[in-house]
Every structure is written in C-alpha cells, then in structure tokens.
C-alpha positions as CSV (number, residue, x, y, z in Angstrom):
1,M,-109.4,3.0,65.8
2,G,-112.9,4.2,66.8
3,G,-116.3,2.8,67.4
4,D,-117.0,1.9,63.8
5,H,-113.8,-0.1,63.7
6,T,-114.8,-2.1,66.8
7,V,-118.3,-2.6,65.6
8,A,-117.0,-3.9,62.2
9,V,-114.5,-6.3,63.9
10,L,-117.2,-7.7,66.2
11,A,-119.7,-8.1,63.3
12,L,-117.0,-9.9,61.2
13,S,-116.2,-12.2,64.1
14,D,-119.9,-13.0,64.6
15,E,-120.4,-13.6,60.9
16,I,-117.4,-16.0,60.7
17,V,-118.6,-18.0,63.7
18,R,-122.3,-18.2,62.8
19,G,-121.6,-18.7,59.2
20,R,-118.9,-21.4,59.9
21,G,-116.4,-19.4,57.9
22,T,-118.7,-18.0,55.2
23,V,-118.9,-14.2,55.2
24,D,-121.4,-12.2,53.4
25,D,-120.1,-9.6,51.0
26,T,-121.9,-6.8,52.8
27,V,-120.1,-7.6,56.0
28,L,-116.8,-7.5,54.2
29,A,-117.8,-4.2,52.6
30,D,-118.6,-2.8,56.1
31,V,-115.2,-4.1,57.4
32,R,-113.4,-2.4,54.5
33,A,-115.4,0.9,55.1
34,A,-114.3,0.8,58.8
35,E,-110.7,0.5,57.6
36,V,-110.0,-2.9,59.1
37,T,-106.8,-4.1,57.5
38,D,-106.1,-7.4,55.8
39,V,-103.7,-8.2,58.6
40,E,-106.5,-7.6,61.2
41,V,-108.9,-9.8,59.3
42,A,-106.3,-12.6,59.2
43,E,-105.7,-12.2,62.9
44,I,-109.4,-12.4,63.6
45,V,-109.7,-15.6,61.6
46,G,-106.7,-17.0,63.3
47,H,-108.0,-16.3,66.8
48,L,-111.4,-17.8,66.0
49,A,-109.8,-20.9,64.4
50,L,-107.5,-21.4,67.4
51,N,-110.5,-21.0,69.8
52,T,-112.5,-23.5,67.8
53,L,-109.7,-26.0,67.7
54,T,-109.1,-25.7,71.5
55,N,-112.8,-26.2,72.1
56,C,-112.9,-29.3,69.9
57,L,-109.8,-30.8,71.6
58,N,-111.2,-30.1,75.0
59,N,-114.5,-31.8,74.1
60,V,-112.7,-34.9,72.7
61,A,-110.4,-35.1,75.8
62,G,-113.3,-34.6,78.2
63,T,-111.5,-31.6,79.9
64,G,-113.6,-30.3,82.8
65,N,-114.7,-26.7,83.0
66,E,-112.5,-24.8,85.5
67,W,-114.8,-21.8,85.6
68,P,-117.8,-21.5,88.0
69,L,-121.2,-21.9,86.4
70,V,-122.9,-18.6,85.7
71,T,-126.6,-18.3,85.3
72,P,-128.0,-15.4,83.2
73,R,-129.8,-12.6,85.0
74,S,-133.4,-11.9,84.0
75,H,-134.1,-8.5,82.5
76,S,-137.2,-7.5,84.5
C-alpha cells in the first residue's frame, strides 16, 4: 500500500462525506486503479457511517465537547 492507495482512500472518504453517500464514477475508477479492495471500500463506508451516527446521537443528546477548543493558525 503506497501513496496512491492512501490518496485514493482519502479522496473516496471525502467524496462520500461531501456527496452524502453519492460517489462519482471517476472517483471509483481512481479507487480501483489504486487497488483499493471491495472490503476496504466497505470498511471506509462503515467507519464514516458510524462516525455520522455518533455525531447525530451526540447532537440529539446534547453531549458536551470533551476536547479543548482549537483555533486555526493563520498562514502568513
């Protein structure tokens, strides 16, 4: 698993989240070209779904944030 594999996995994850589950065929073609397996794709979808579910449940329950607030650095 090299750089192309990692780039493809991250691009797929980004596409799934931003597209709300809809993935463009070109992204899938890039994933296949990077030799990402069906099992890995299913695992990515599962992790993203679990993360989304957890976020929704925390929002409904009003769970407080346990992490300190981080402010972005400016790129000067």
